[in-house]
C-alpha positions in Angstrom: 249.6 121.5 110.5 249.6 120.4 114.1 248.6 124.1 114.8 245.9 123.6 112.1 244.8 120.5 114.5 244.8 121.8 117.5 242.5 124.7 116.3 240.1 122.3 114.8 239.9 120.2 117.7 237.4 119.9 120.6 239.1 121.0 123.8 239.4 118.0 126.7 236.5 118.1 129.2 234.6 121.1 126.7 230.7 120.7 127.5 230.0 121.0 123.3 232.0 118.0 123.0 230.1 115.0 120.8 231.2 111.6 119.9 230.5 110.1 116.4 228.0 107.8 117.8 226.1 110.4 120.2 225.8 112.5 116.7 224.1 109.9 114.9 221.7 108.6 117.9 221.1 112.0 117.9 220.2 112.6 114.0 217.7 109.7 114.4 216.0 111.2 117.4 215.5 114.5 115.4 214.6 112.4 112.5 211.5 110.8 114.5 210.7 114.2 116.1 210.6 116.1 112.9 210.1 113.4 110.2 209.3 116.2 107.7 212.2 118.4 105.7 211.6 122.2 104.8 210.0 121.1 101.1 207.6 118.7 102.8 206.5 121.1 105.5 206.2 123.6 103.0 203.7 121.4 100.8 201.8 120.4 103.4 201.1 124.2 104.3 200.4 124.8 100.5 197.9 121.6 100.5 195.8 122.6 103.2 195.9 125.8 101.7 193.6 124.6 98.9 190.1 125.4 98.6 187.9 122.4 97.7 184.8 122.6 95.1 182.6 119.2 95.5 180.4 118.9 92.0 177.8 116.0 90.8 179.2 114.6 87.9 177.6 112.5 85.8 175.7 111.5 82.5 172.3 110.1 81.4 172.2 106.6 80.3 169.5 104.2 78.7 166.3 104.8 80.2 167.4 108.4 81.6 169.1 106.7 84.4 171.6 108.3 85.4 175.6 107.5 86.4 177.0 110.4 89.0 180.3 110.8 89.9 182.0 113.5 92.5 184.2 115.7 90.8 186.6 117.4 93.5 188.4 120.6 92.2 191.2 122.0 94.1 192.2 125.5 93.8 194.9 128.1 94.9 193.4 131.1 97.1 194.5 133.1 93.9 191.9 131.0 91.8 193.7 128.6 89.5 193.0 125.2 89.8 195.7 122.8 90.9 194.2 119.3 90.6 191.1 117.6 90.6 189.7 113.9 90.8 186.6 111.7 89.8 185.5 108.9 92.0 182.5 107.0 91.7 180.9 105.7 94.5 182.9 102.5 96.3 186.0 103.2 94.2 189.1 105.1 94.5 189.3 108.5 93.1 191.1 109.2 89.5 193.2 112.2 89.1 192.4 114.4 86.3 195.0 116.0 84.3 195.6 119.1 83.5 192.3 120.8 85.0 192.0 124.3 83.5 188.7 126.5 84.1 189.3 130.0 82.2 187.0 132.1 80.2 184.1 130.4 81.7 185.2 127.0 79.7 186.4 123.7 81.4 189.1 121.4 80.4 191.1 118.0 82.0 191.5 114.5 80.5 191.6 111.2 82.1 193.7 108.3 81.4 192.2 104.8 82.2 193.5 101.1 81.8 191.6 99.0 80.1 190.7 95.9 78.2 191.4 95.9 75.1 193.6 98.7 75.5 193.9 102.0 77.4 191.4 104.7 77.2 191.7 108.3 77.3 189.5 111.0 78.3 189.0 114.4 77.1 186.6 116.9 78.9 185.8 120.0 77.7 182.8 122.6 78.8 181.2 125.6 79.7 181.0 126.9 83.2 178.2 129.0 84.6 178.0 129.6 88.0 177.2 126.4 89.8 176.7 124.7 86.4 179.0 122.8 84.1 178.0 120.9 80.9 180.0 120.1 78.0 180.9 116.9 75.8 183.6 114.4 76.8 185.4 112.6 74.1 186.4 108.9 74.7 189.2 107.6 72.9 190.7 104.4 72.2 193.0 103.3 69.4 191.3 105.7 66.3 188.2 105.3 67.7 186.3 108.7 69.4 182.9 108.4 71.1 181.4 111.4 72.3 179.2 111.9 75.2 177.6 114.8 76.9 177.8 115.6 80.6 176.6 117.8 82.9 178.1 118.4 86.6 176.6 120.8 89.5 178.5 122.4 92.4 177.4 120.8 95.3 175.4 122.9 98.3 176.5 122.5 102.1 173.1 121.0 103.1 170.9 120.2 100.0 168.6 118.1 100.9 166.9 119.8 104.0 163.4 120.6 103.9 160.5 119.1 101.8 160.6 117.2 98.7 157.6 115.9 96.4 158.6 111.9 96.2 157.3 110.0 93.6 157.9 105.7 93.1 157.4 104.6 89.6 156.1 101.2 90.6 155.1 100.6 86.6 155.1 102.1 83.5 151.6 103.2 84.5 151.4 103.6 88.0 153.3 106.3 90.0 152.9 106.2 93.9 153.3 109.9 95.6 154.5 110.9 98.9 156.1 113.6 100.4 159.6 113.3 101.9 161.2 115.5 104.8 165.0 115.7 105.3 166.4 117.4 108.6 169.7 118.0 107.6 172.5 119.9 109.4 176.2 119.0 110.5 175.3 116.6 113.4 171.8 115.6 112.1 170.1 113.4 109.2 166.9 112.5 109.7 164.2 111.8 107.3 160.5 110.5 107.0 157.9 109.8 104.2 154.1 110.5 104.4 151.9 109.0 102.7 148.4 110.6 102.8 147.6 110.1 107.0 150.6 107.2 107.2 154.1 108.5 107.9 157.4 105.8 107.3 160.5 106.5 109.6 163.6 106.4 107.5 166.4 104.6 108.9 170.4 103.9 108.7 170.2 107.5 106.6 173.6 108.2 105.0 174.2 111.3 102.7 178.0 111.1 101.3 179.9 112.6 98.4 176.2 113.0 96.6 174.5 109.9 97.4 171.9 109.4 99.7 170.8 106.0 101.4 168.0 104.9 103.4 166.1 101.6 104.9 162.4 102.0 105.0 160.1 98.7 106.5 156.8 98.0 104.8 154.0 95.9 106.1 154.6 91.8 106.6 158.2 92.5 107.8 159.3 93.7 104.6 162.3 96.0 104.4 163.3 98.2 101.6 166.6 99.7 100.7 166.9 103.2 98.4 169.7 104.9 97.1 169.5 108.2 95.1 171.7 110.9 93.8 171.5 114.6 94.1 171.7 115.9 90.4 170.5 119.6 89.5 168.5 120.5 92.7 166.9 117.1 92.5 167.1 113.7 93.6 167.0 110.2 91.0 167.1 106.8 92.6 165.6 103.7 93.5 164.4 100.7 96.1 165.0 97.1 96.1 163.6 94.9 98.6 163.2 91.2 98.9 159.5 91.4 99.0 159.6 92.4 95.1 163.3 91.0 94.1 166.6 92.4 94.7 167.1 92.5 91.1 164.3 94.4 90.0 164.9 97.8 91.3 162.2 100.4 91.3 162.9 104.2 90.2 162.0 107.1 92.2 162.6 110.6 92.0 162.1 113.8 94.5 162.1 117.4 93.6 161.0 120.6 95.4 
């Protein structure tokens, strides 16, 4: 036993001799420098290799008013979908359960907590290149409510160029103009051209399929506009204190 102890003990004065407290400190330092274990590092590498697809997803409500969200799909380099989310503007993303696109079809589900009870949404649809369309079933208790939906793949710079812009001031009156937008990685600028009058657009932001901008009119009137890119068109509304912020006017733009 003494021979075994001597064989397993560090020789006195050895440069490799480490006391237990020093070992604890060294372990803490290494943990601070390398906080992720091998499994976490592999998972992070797998996440970074996923291919992200961004789609504008929506349904049409009363008076053809669009309700648009952003659908993000993440697939492996080999092709299969790994995960997905659905997100409304200003809200946290909701995870899609078991998203599958196979044989030109798409399926997924979504679970929501609500009142008077939980709501489960089932999505089914067909896939044709940059277009998805199908039906979703809203299931709560024993009630099933079907609704049609569409999703369009969002290009990198979908706004760049000239648009035919129409503002519906009433059921019978439409104001027409040309919407000019310059969009690139570093630039987002625009203007509205009414016959010989040009109105520059301010505070332009395009994020996750939504365009926002501000314009100024006569008598210091300020107009706040927002619109969604849907199927190669822009559908939006404008509000202003000059005609009441609770009375938005609808506008649309097409190529």
